[in-house]
Residue, then its C-alpha position, 0 to 999 in steps of 0.5 A: m499500500q501507497s502511503k502518500k495521498p493519491m493523484a487526482a487521476e486516482r482519486a477519480i478512480t477511486l471514487k467511481q468504484g463504489l462502495i470500498r467493502v470492509c469484511l466483518a465475519a465474525f460480526g454477521l455484517v458487511a460494512a460499507l463505505t459509500g466513498p466518503v470524502s478524502a481528508d487527512i485525520n488528526v490524531t490527538q494525544l490528551a491523557n493516557q489513552g484518550v484521543m481526539i480524533t478528527d478530519g477538520e469537520t467531526r470531532i470524536l473523543i475516545d478515552a477523553l475524559v480523564v483529568e486528573p493522575y491515577s495510579v502510575y498513569g497521568g493526567l492532563p498538564e496544568d496548561v491544558r486543565p483550563m481547555f478542559d474546564n472551558l470546552t476549548g482547544p482538543f475539548s471543544a465542539i465535540d460530536l460524539v464521546l466513546i469510553s472504553h471502559r469503567h477504569h479511572e485511567h480512560n474515564q474520571p466520573a466526576y469530569a466526564c459528568q462535568f464535560m457532558q454538562k457543559s457540552g450542550q452537542s456531545r453525544l455519550k455512548t458507552s456500557e452500563q458499567v461507566i454510565g453506572l459510576m457516573r450515575e453517582r455524580c450526576r443522576d438527571l444527566v444519565t437518566t433523562d439526556p437523550r445524548v447519553e445513550v448505554i449500548d450493549p454491543l455483541h461479537a455476534s452484533p456490534v453496534v454501528f452507527e454514524v455521526k456526521g459521516a463518521k462511521v463507528t462500530v463498537f465491538p467487545l473486546s475481553h479486558g482479561t481473565q479473572s477479575y479483569a474478566r467481569i470487566e466490559n472493555f469495547g474496541h471502536l473502529i472509526e471510519m473517517g475522511g478515507v481512514r480507518i482508526l482502530h483503538i482497543g482500549d485496554a484489550a487482553m492480550s488473547a488471539e482468540d477473542f481478536a479472532l472472535a471480534g473478526l479483526d482479521s477480516v479488517d482492513i485497518d489503517v491507524a492502530l492505537v496499541p498498548f504499548w506492552f502488546f510491543q514487548p516480549g510475550p503473546g502481544g507480537e502474535v496479536v499484533n501480527r495476526f490482527l493489528g497489521a495496520s500500516r501505521k501504529i501508535a503505542v499508547h497507555i504509557p506511564p509518563s514516569e516509564m516513557d523514557e524507557v518505552k521510547a528507547y525500547m520502541s526506537e530499537s526495536f519497533p521504529e516504526v511505531l509512532i509514540l505521542t509523547k506530550t498532551l497536545d502531540k498530534a500526528s496526521f494520516a492521509p487516506i491510502p487509496k484502497t481497491n475493492p477486493 
């Protein structure tokens, strides 16, 4: 695959080809992109695994309502905190908020309530476990506001919807075994501006679970992958079999481990991008695709 934008003639051919089909066999469906307008996609790093994704029109937050440090993981720097409080910068004009699971380095209920109460246009779609924690802080909001929606995707029936031209597919990915097996963790596939971006939350390094999710049948352009998948162990098989995106970003890196992780990744996986600081940004141009 090419990594540069298609020329005008190539773009015209691509548009004439009609539907770009994405096989989601284990999902029990076939999703189609109906010739979206290509655009550069920006991914902005926020706290921990939180990102803002935009094509310049649609703006989506994933795991981004995190403000304070939690355990070994970081929060928003002092100079960025006012942006969250005032809904400016990467927190302005957000169309959709997605949250992978209830752990506090991925979502902080008090701040999630604050954000949704201030934002009049943002829609929030997440699990009952996440909403349950928010309900303790802002019961009226989560029980009466139609912008807040509990979703319950299954492997056989993912939740698929569109927001301002972006297509979102939400599906379960196991958080692990024993006590972690009870944690609902969602993967999110965002199709925007001709680019497919995958965010897997805190998915367990289980090849069987990724196969059950059908990710061996998905053509991914950009994958946001927790850094430990690149360490020796079972994560390597998952990355090779299911996260074969041409462009990968290592995420979920504790601030105290950033230098160590960067040194290891630069030697062993130099092609994988790391967004070191909050507000660091990566831009991705669409890759021309042809029908199978």
